[in-house]
C-alpha positions in Angstrom: 106.1 96.8 126.9 107.3 94.2 129.1 108.1 94.8 133.1 111.9 94.9 133.5 112.2 97.4 136.5 109.3 96.8 139.2 107.6 99.9 140.5 106.3 99.6 144.3 102.9 101.4 145.1 105.1 103.7 147.3 107.6 104.7 144.3 104.5 105.2 142.4 103.0 107.7 145.2 106.4 109.5 145.5 106.4 109.8 141.8 102.7 111.4 141.4 104.1 114.1 144.2 105.8 115.6 141.5 102.6 116.0 139.2 99.1 117.3 140.0 97.5 114.0 138.6 95.8 113.0 142.2 95.9 110.2 144.5 97.5 106.4 143.6 94.4 104.3 143.2 96.1 101.2 141.2 99.3 100.2 139.6 99.0 97.3 137.5 102.1 95.8 135.2 101.9 95.3 131.4 103.3 92.3 129.8 102.7 93.0 126.2 106.3 94.4 124.2 109.9 93.8 124.6 111.5 97.1 124.9 110.3 99.1 127.9 108.8 98.7 131.4 104.8 99.7 131.6 102.7 99.9 134.1 98.7 101.3 134.2 98.6 103.7 136.6 95.5 104.7 138.0 95.0 108.1 140.1 91.8 110.0 141.4 91.8 112.4 138.3 92.3 109.5 135.3 94.0 106.7 134.2 97.4 106.8 132.8 100.4 104.4 131.6 103.7 104.9 133.0 106.6 104.0 131.0 110.3 103.4 132.4 113.0 103.5 129.3 115.2 100.5 129.7 117.4 100.9 126.2 116.5 103.8 124.7 119.4 106.5 124.9 118.3 109.4 127.2 119.3 112.0 124.7 116.7 110.7 122.4 113.8 110.6 124.6 112.9 114.3 124.0 112.2 113.3 120.4 109.5 110.6 121.0 108.0 112.3 124.1 107.8 115.7 122.0 106.4 113.8 119.2 103.5 112.2 120.9 102.5 115.8 122.4 102.8 117.4 118.7 100.5 114.8 117.2 98.0 114.8 120.5 98.0 118.8 119.7 97.4 118.0 116.0 94.3 115.9 116.7 96.2 112.5 116.3 94.3 109.9 118.7 97.7 109.1 120.8 99.0 109.2 124.3 99.4 112.9 125.8 102.5 113.1 128.1 101.6 114.5 131.2 103.4 117.7 132.8 105.5 117.5 135.7 104.5 120.5 138.4 108.1 122.2 137.6 107.7 121.9 133.6 108.7 119.1 131.3 107.3 115.6 130.5 110.6 113.4 131.5 111.3 112.3 134.9 112.9 109.4 136.6 111.9 106.5 138.3 113.9 103.6 140.1 117.2 105.0 138.7 115.2 105.1 135.0 114.1 108.0 133.0 110.4 107.8 133.1 107.0 109.3 131.7 103.5 109.7 132.3 101.0 109.8 129.4 97.1 109.4 129.1 95.7 105.9 128.8 93.7 105.6 125.7 90.7 103.7 126.1 90.1 100.6 124.0 91.3 97.5 122.9 93.5 96.0 120.1 91.7 94.1 117.5 93.9 91.2 116.4 91.5 90.0 113.8 91.0 93.4 111.5 88.3 93.6 109.0 89.3 95.3 105.7 87.3 98.6 107.0 89.6 98.8 109.9 92.3 98.5 108.0 91.1 101.5 105.7 90.9 103.6 109.0 94.5 102.6 109.8 95.8 103.5 106.8 94.2 106.7 107.3 95.4 107.3 110.4 99.1 106.6 109.5 98.7 109.1 106.9 97.7 111.8 109.0 100.5 110.9 111.3 102.7 111.5 108.7 101.1 114.6 107.6 101.2 116.0 111.1 104.7 114.5 111.5 106.1 117.4 108.8 105.3 120.1 111.1 107.5 118.1 114.1 110.6 120.3 114.0 112.8 117.4 115.9 114.7 114.7 114.0 115.8 111.3 114.5 118.0 108.8 112.5 116.5 105.3 112.7 118.9 103.3 114.6 117.5 100.3 113.1 118.5 101.3 109.6 120.7 99.5 107.1 124.0 99.5 109.5 122.1 98.1 112.0 120.3 95.4 109.6 123.8 94.1 108.3 125.6 94.3 111.4 122.9 92.2 113.4 122.3 89.7 110.5 126.0 89.3 111.1 125.9 88.6 115.0 122.7 86.3 114.5 123.8 84.3 111.8 125.9 81.3 113.7 122.7 80.7 115.8 120.6 80.3 112.5 120.5 77.1 110.1 122.9 77.9 106.8 120.0 78.7 104.6 118.6 81.7 107.1 121.6 83.3 107.5 122.0 82.9 103.7 118.7 84.3 103.3 119.5 87.3 105.6 122.6 88.1 103.8 121.1 88.1 100.3 118.1 90.5 101.3 120.8 92.6 102.7 122.5 92.9 99.6 119.4 93.5 97.7 118.4 96.3 100.0 121.9 97.7 99.6 121.0 98.4 96.1 118.1 100.7 96.5 118.3 104.4 97.5 116.3 105.8 100.2 116.5 109.4 99.2 114.2 108.9 96.0 111.2 108.7 98.1 109.2 111.0 100.4 110.6 111.2 104.0 109.7 112.3 107.2 108.8 110.9 111.0 107.6 107.3 111.1 105.8 105.7 113.8 107.8 102.4 113.0 106.0 99.7 114.7 102.6 99.9 113.8 101.5 96.7 114.6 97.6 95.6 115.6 98.5 95.7 119.1 99.7 99.2 119.0 96.4 100.6 117.7 93.2 100.6 120.9 89.7 100.7 119.4 87.1 102.0 121.5 83.6 101.3 121.8 82.5 103.7 119.2 84.6 102.1 116.6 87.8 105.3 116.8 91.3 103.8 117.0 94.1 105.5 118.6 97.8 104.7 118.1 100.3 104.1 120.8 103.9 103.0 121.2 105.7 105.6 119.4 109.4 104.6 120.7 110.6 103.3 117.6 109.3 106.5 115.9 112.3 107.9 113.8 113.2 109.6 110.5 112.8 107.6 107.5 111.0 106.8 104.2 107.0 107.1 104.8 106.5 104.1 102.6 108.4 101.6 104.7 106.2 102.8 107.4 102.9 101.9 105.4 105.1 98.5 104.7 105.6 97.7 108.1 102.2 98.4 109.2 100.9 96.4 105.8 102.8 93.4 107.0 101.1 92.7 110.3 97.4 94.3 109.7 97.3 92.3 106.4 98.9 89.4 106.8 97.2 86.3 106.8 98.2 82.8 108.6 99.9 81.1 105.6 102.4 84.7 105.9 100.9 86.4 102.3 99.1 89.4 102.5 95.3 88.8 102.2 94.6 91.4 99.0 91.0 92.8 100.3 92.6 93.9 103.5 95.7 95.4 101.7 93.9 96.9 99.2 91.5 98.8 101.8 94.6 99.8 104.0 96.3 101.3 100.9 93.5 103.0 99.7 92.7 104.6 103.3 96.3 105.7 103.2 96.4 107.0 99.7 93.4 109.0 100.0 94.8 111.3 102.7 98.4 111.3 101.6 98.5 110.0 97.8 101.4 107.5 97.1 103.7 108.8 94.3 104.3 107.0 91.4 108.0 105.9 92.6 106.4 104.5 95.5 104.2 102.7 94.1 107.3 101.2 92.1 109.6 100.4 95.1 106.3 99.1 96.9 107.9 95.6 96.7 111.4 96.6 98.0 109.4 98.4 101.0 107.5 95.2 101.7 110.9 93.0 101.8 112.6 95.5 103.7 110.1 95.9 106.3 109.6 92.0 106.6 113.4 91.9 106.9 113.5 94.3 109.7 110.6 92.8 112.1 112.2 89.4 111.5 115.8 90.7 112.6 114.0 92.2 115.5 112.2 89.0 116.5 115.5 87.0 116.4 117.0 88.9 118.4 114.3 89.1 120.8 114.2 85.4 120.7 118.2 84.8 120.8 119.6 87.9 122.9 116.6 88.0 125.4 116.8 90.7 128.6 115.7 89.6 131.6 112.1 90.8 132.9 109.5 89.5 135.2 106.8 89.6 132.5 107.3 89.2 128.5 105.8 87.6 125.4 107.9 86.6 123.1 107.5 87.1 119.3 107.0 84.5 116.3 110.1 84.9 114.2 109.4 82.1 112.2 106.7 84.1 110.5 108.6 86.9 109.9 110.6 84.9 107.8 108.4 83.3 105.8 106.4 86.8 104.4 109.9 87.7 104.0 109.9 85.0 101.6 106.8 85.2 100.3 107.6 88.9 99.1 110.9 87.7 97.3 108.7 85.6 95.2 105.3 87.6 94.8 105.8 91.1 96.0 104.5 93.7 92.6 104.2 97.2 92.2 101.2 98.9 93.0 98.9 99.8 90.0 99.2 103.6 89.0 96.8 105.9 90.6 93.3 105.8 89.3 94.0 102.4 87.2 
């Protein structure tokens, strides 16, 4: 959520004329993140977030915006898109497609407790359950084809050992058939900075712009790799157990999901490592941005290759 496209107060006022959200009171760029331009947008009627889409194909935007609307209608605490006066949610600012959504209260907790991990596990299960009723679909553009192609692209910028690790892990992942696992709409990016906690301890989920159709367990692994990792790039057992218990209580994992848990942990670490290599080696110019630590994701992948184990059967 860096600022790639500056938006002036006058442009924001012109934008607000298309809505019934009141008059502009404040406009502030958000530095966190790497994909879209985001501003805090305050008006006389409330607090919102303005997002300008920098890379996402326009034809895919209705999926993301519609998903947030669907989840909000199903009592998931997430940003709700604001409707334009003429209908619809998507508009244009500074030549970029844009949307205004509600701003959730709260702040991220970057050192989560086991109980917070349990709560996020429950929230993710609720997202997966609600997503089953969402009637739109979108393939994961960061799936196997992207992982393999980008690994080849970035390899010349890496050490020989890192390039071989990428190639070997892609070969390993290609051996496993996704179709045997439950699929549906995933968040795809449920990291600690994408959950905001309010004063009552309720968590709300933001940044759905990596959402897509994929393996549900993969989404769990992406989140666990962030919420439950310790500074040594291993998983904290207590937080991991709490997260999985919170998830399993709302959407019980199948025996096959439990068996293939190590595969998904490795796939999630690989995807995150590749994404962070992209942001560091092929950056997009922005006024405000915060780089990501790609070496940590590599160490986590290496840990999973050696130590990841299937989950115990339910009730064991």
